[in-house]
C-alpha positions in Angstrom: 2.6 -16.8 -12.8 0.6 -19.8 -14.0 -3.2 -19.3 -14.6 -6.1 -21.6 -14.3 -9.8 -21.5 -15.0 -12.4 -21.8 -12.2 -16.2 -21.8 -12.1 -17.6 -18.9 -10.0 -20.8 -19.0 -7.9 -22.6 -17.5 -11.0 -21.5 -20.6 -13.0 -19.1 -18.5 -15.1 -15.6 -19.3 -16.1 -13.0 -17.0 -14.6 -9.2 -17.0 -15.1 -7.3 -16.8 -11.8 -3.6 -16.6 -11.1 -1.7 -19.1 -8.9 0.9 -17.3 -6.7 4.5 -18.3 -7.4 5.4 -17.7 -3.7 4.6 -20.6 -1.4 2.5 -20.0 1.7 4.4 -18.1 4.4 4.0 -18.0 8.2 1.2 -15.8 9.6 3.7 -13.4 11.4 5.6 -12.9 8.1 2.4 -12.2 6.2 1.3 -9.7 8.9 4.7 -7.9 8.7 4.4 -7.9 4.9 0.9 -6.5 5.1 2.0 -3.7 7.4 4.9 -2.8 5.2 2.6 -2.8 2.1 0.2 -0.3 3.9 3.0 2.0 5.2 4.6 2.3 1.8 1.5 2.3 -0.3 2.0 4.1 -3.6 -0.4 6.9 -2.5 2.0 7.7 0.4 5.3 7.7 -1.5 4.9 11.2 -3.0 4.2 12.5 0.5 7.3 10.9 1.9 9.5 12.2 -0.9 8.2 15.7 -0.5 8.9 15.6 3.3 12.4 14.2 2.4 13.1 17.1 0.0 11.9 19.7 2.5 13.9 18.3 5.5 17.0 17.0 3.9 17.3 19.6 1.1 16.1 22.5 3.3 18.7 24.9 1.9 16.5 25.1 -1.3 13.7 26.6 0.8 15.8 29.5 2.3 13.5 32.4 2.9 10.4 30.2 3.0 8.7 30.0 6.4 7.2 26.9 8.0 3.8 27.6 6.6 5.1 27.8 3.1 6.8 24.4 3.5 3.6 23.0 5.0 1.5 24.2 2.1 3.7 22.2 -0.3 3.2 19.0 1.8 -0.6 19.7 1.9 -0.7 20.2 -1.9 1.0 16.8 -2.4 -1.2 15.2 0.2 -4.4 16.5 -1.4 -3.5 15.8 -5.0 -1.5 12.6 -4.7 -3.0 10.9 -1.6 -6.4 12.2 -0.5 -8.2 12.8 -3.9 -7.0 9.5 -5.5 -8.0 7.6 -2.3 -11.5 9.1 -2.2 -11.9 8.5 -5.9 -11.2 4.8 -5.5 -13.6 4.6 -2.6 -16.3 6.3 -4.7 -15.6 3.9 -7.6 -16.1 1.0 -5.3 -19.3 2.4 -3.7 -20.7 3.0 -7.2 -19.6 -0.5 -8.2 -17.4 0.6 -11.1 -14.7 -1.6 -9.6 -14.9 -4.9 -7.8 -12.4 -4.2 -5.0 -10.6 -1.2 -3.5 -7.4 -3.3 -3.7 -7.6 -3.2 -7.5 -6.9 -6.9 -7.9 -7.5 -7.1 -11.7 -6.2 -5.1 -14.7 -9.8 -4.1 -15.4 -10.2 -2.6 -12.0 -7.1 -0.5 -12.4 -8.1 1.3 -15.7 -10.2 4.1 -14.2 -8.0 4.6 -11.1 -5.0 5.0 -13.4 -6.8 7.7 -15.4 -7.9 9.5 -12.3 -4.4 9.4 -10.8 -3.0 10.7 -14.1 -5.3 13.7 -13.9 -4.4 14.6 -10.3 -0.7 13.9 -10.7 -0.6 16.1 -13.9 -2.3 18.9 -12.0 0.2 18.6 -9.1 3.2 18.7 -11.4 1.7 21.6 -13.5 1.0 23.7 -10.4 4.5 23.2 -9.1 6.1 23.9 -12.4 4.1 27.1 -13.0 4.8 28.3 -9.5 8.6 28.0 -10.2 9.0 25.5 -7.5 12.5 24.0 -6.7 13.6 21.5 -9.2 13.6 18.5 -6.8 9.8 18.9 -6.2 9.1 19.5 -9.9 11.2 16.4 -10.9 9.6 14.2 -8.3 6.1 15.4 -9.3 6.7 14.8 -13.0 8.1 11.3 -12.2 4.9 10.4 -10.3 2.8 11.6 -13.3 5.1 9.6 -15.7 4.7 6.5 -13.6 0.9 6.7 -13.7 1.0 7.1 -17.5 3.5 4.2 -18.1 1.8 2.1 -15.5 -1.5 2.6 -17.4 0.1 1.6 -20.6 1.8 -1.5 -19.2 -1.5 -2.5 -17.5 -2.8 -3.3 -20.9 -0.6 -6.4 -21.0 0.1 -7.2 -17.4 -1.0 -6.3 -13.9 2.3 -4.6 -13.0 2.9 -3.9 -9.3 2.0 -0.3 -8.3 4.0 -0.7 -5.1 7.1 -1.6 -7.2 6.6 1.4 -9.5 6.4 3.7 -6.5 9.6 2.4 -4.8 11.3 2.4 -8.2 10.6 6.2 -8.4 11.7 6.7 -4.8 15.0 4.8 -5.1 15.9 6.4 -8.4 15.1 9.9 -7.2 17.4 9.6 -4.1 20.1 7.9 -6.1 20.1 10.7 -8.7 20.5 13.2 -5.8 23.4 11.2 -4.5 25.1 11.2 -7.9 24.6 14.9 -8.7 25.2 16.5 -5.3 28.4 17.0 -3.4 26.7 16.3 -0.1 27.1 12.6 1.0 23.7 11.0 0.7 24.9 7.4 0.8 22.9 6.5 3.9 19.7 7.7 2.3 20.5 5.6 -0.9 21.1 2.5 1.2 17.8 3.0 3.1 15.9 3.6 -0.1 17.2 0.4 -1.7 16.5 -1.6 1.5 12.9 -0.2 1.6 12.5 -1.0 -2.1 13.5 -4.6 -1.4 11.3 -4.9 1.6 8.3 -3.5 -0.2 8.8 -5.7 -3.3 9.3 -8.8 -1.2 6.2 -7.9 0.8 4.1 -7.7 -2.3 5.3 -11.2 -3.4 4.2 -12.5 0.0 0.8 -11.0 0.4 -0.4 -10.3 -3.2 -0.8 -12.4 -6.3 1.9 -10.6 -8.2 4.5 -12.6 -10.0 8.2 -11.8 -9.9 8.0 -10.5 -13.4 5.3 -8.0 -12.5 7.3 -6.8 -9.5 10.6 -6.4 -11.5 8.8 -4.8 -14.4 7.0 -2.4 -12.1 10.3 -1.4 -10.5 11.8 -0.7 -13.9 8.8 1.4 -14.9 9.5 3.5 -11.8 13.2 3.9 -12.6 12.5 4.9 -16.1 9.8 7.4 -15.0 12.2 9.2 -12.7 15.0 9.2 -15.2 12.8 10.7 -17.8 11.6 13.4 -15.4 15.1 14.2 -14.3 16.2 14.6 -17.9 13.3 16.8 -18.8 13.5 19.1 -15.8 17.2 19.6 -16.0 17.6 19.8 -19.7 
């Protein structure tokens, strides 16, 4: 994505990125915005946990509905609620310029906060001898926050692309390692990954490089977690 210098209202030079994607119709931007919110990175761990509990229900034999709900609540609190509240507090205290984390600088503290909560989420599941699917997914989310933080040093990689990269790889690994036919879920995951990535190109200032690199970070994060948990 090409950059250019502009003069702000404070008479300071600031580097801004020029989007590679040409302007799109209003209805398409609206659809892309809705998709971006529905599949926000903070929601992906929650969706994956629900997927594991519902589709892989045999792993929870002997666990009542409350036990399954507590797992969803743990992921919601650690991976959705606490990171979201933290970002809102950072904005209220003016540590960041926008809750949308539009710059690499704005993303530094949120990445560190997410790393902390995601590590605790994985550690709690691991020590409670949770099923491997949840442990692997939780570790992948933590890995993604670490790798995303490191990549953020050189580029503003897409967090949405990282999240759908983890999601797609997680479901694909299940399809390759299980005897049950999960082809439909793999197709849906790939389609969702494409929709989310395209939506970010339309409504954000991400370049194609940042989208592709983000997806690869997500893929690598889940592959590393799968290897570690199953080794």
